[in-house]
N, C-alpha and C positions, 0 to 999 in steps of 0.2 A: 483288294483284288475286286470286288463287286463294282467299285466306280468303274474300272476299266471295263467290265463286262457290259454296264449300262451305256457308256460311251460308244462301244462297239455296235451295240444293238442300235443305238440312236443314229450313228453314221450309217447303218445299212438302211435305215428308214430314210435318209436324206439321199441315197443313191439315186442313179439314172432310172427313173420310172419307165423308159423305153428299152431297158436293156433287156437281151433275150435271156439273161441270167437273174431278172428280177424276182421271180417266185422262189429261187432258191436264195436269193438275198433275204427275203423275208422269212423264209423257213429258218436261215442262220440267225436272224433277229429274234424270233420267238424261242429258239433254243437258247440263245446266250441271255436272255431276259430271266429266263427260268435260273440258269446257272448264276447269275448275279445274285438272287435271293438265296439260292441253296448254298453258295459259298459263303455268303454274310451269315446265314444262321449257324454254319459249320464251324466257322473261325470262333463265334461267340461261343458255342457248345464246348468246343476244345479248351476254351480258356479256363474250365474248371480244372485241368491239370496243369500244375505249376512248373513240371520240368519241360523245357523246350523240346528236347527230342521225343519225349514221350507224347507231348500235346500234338507234335506234328504227326507222329505215327497214329495217334488215335484219330485225328482228322480224316486220315486216309481211309479209315476204316468204317466210317460213316456210310450207312446205306441209304439209298435214295428211297427205298421201300419203307424203311423203318421211320424215316422223317414222314412220308406220307401217312403211315400209320397214325402217328402222333396227331398230324394236322387234321386228319378226318376225324378223329376221336375229340380234339379239342373243339374242332368247328361244330360238333353235333352237341356240346354243350351250351350253345347260345340259347337253347330251349331249358328254362330251369328244372323241368322234369327230367331231362337227361342229365344235367349236372348231378343230381341226387345219386347217380350210379358212378361218379368219379371215385376213384380209389387214391390211394397214396403214390408218390409224395404230393401230388396235386392239391387234394383237399386239406391237408394241413397247412400247407403253405398259402393257399390263397383263401380259402373259407368258404363264402357264399356263391361264387361264381366266377364267370369271365369276363373281362371287358369286351367292349366293341373292337378296339384295336388288336387283341389276340385272335378273336374270331375271324376279323377281316384279314388279318394275315394269314391265318390257317386256311381260309377258303381261297385266298389267292394263291398259296403255295399248291393247293390242289388243283385249282385251274390251270396254273402255269404247267405243273408237272404233266398235266392231261394235253396241253396244247405242245408241249416239247415233244411228246411221244408222237403225237400226230405229225408234227413238222418234220420229225426225225425219221419216221418210219412208214407213214401212211402216203404213198407216192399218188393215191387217187384223190387226196384231199386238195382242195384249192386255197391258196392264200393271198389275201389282198392287203393292202396298205392298213385297212382299219382294224383288222385283226391282229397284225403285227403291232401296230400302235396300242391296241388295248392291251397287248401283253406286256408292252414295255411300261406302259402307265401302271398297271397292276403291281409290276414287279417294284416299281419306285414307289408307289404308296405302300407296299408291304415293308419296304426297307425302312421307309420313315416311320411307319407304326412299330417296326421291332426297335429302332433307335430309341423310342420314347419309353418302351416297356421292358427292355432287356435287362434292367438293372432293378426292376421290382421283383418281389416274389413271385409275382405271376410269370415273369419271363424267365426267372431262375427255376421255376418248376417245369415249365415247357421244355427246357435246356436239359434239365434234369431226366425227363421223360425221353427225350432224343438220346441222351447218355445212356440210358438204361435199354436202348434198342427197341423203344416202343412198348415196352413191357411195364405194366401198372403192377403194383404190389397190391394184392386183394388183402381187406382188413383182416387184421388178427393172424398173418403169415408172416414168416420170417424170411421167405425167399419168393 
């Protein structure tokens, strides 16, 4: 599904630059780039569930805000002092810190969600080709990074945090 979203976003960039609907096309491009990344992450996160029906049902319950919470948290761990505050399940799965790939992916998610909200809801914002191209390229880069790390312990820990709706377990607690 994410490939289709990226193709739609790219085709919007290639549209008629003189069209009276150009800004609307660019807004749709930005929103679609965000959804490409969101759905790619969600599909992999839902893969934790082996039953096809339950996997599909769970995927529909994943909240954008929860993924944003996880992405902001993990992006903040790029500074070693912040990672000291990481809790379970992340710390036990990853150990000493996060990779550049995961930090960049999380920063891209935060950026793209902000751009999506701007493009979908702020009618006073102006959008041009460069802004839309930046969104598409960040989504493509984040998808490529996720492809590299999703099967690692770090990727699995990220998916587990999303699966847990952004809630980390505090050290020494069972809930």
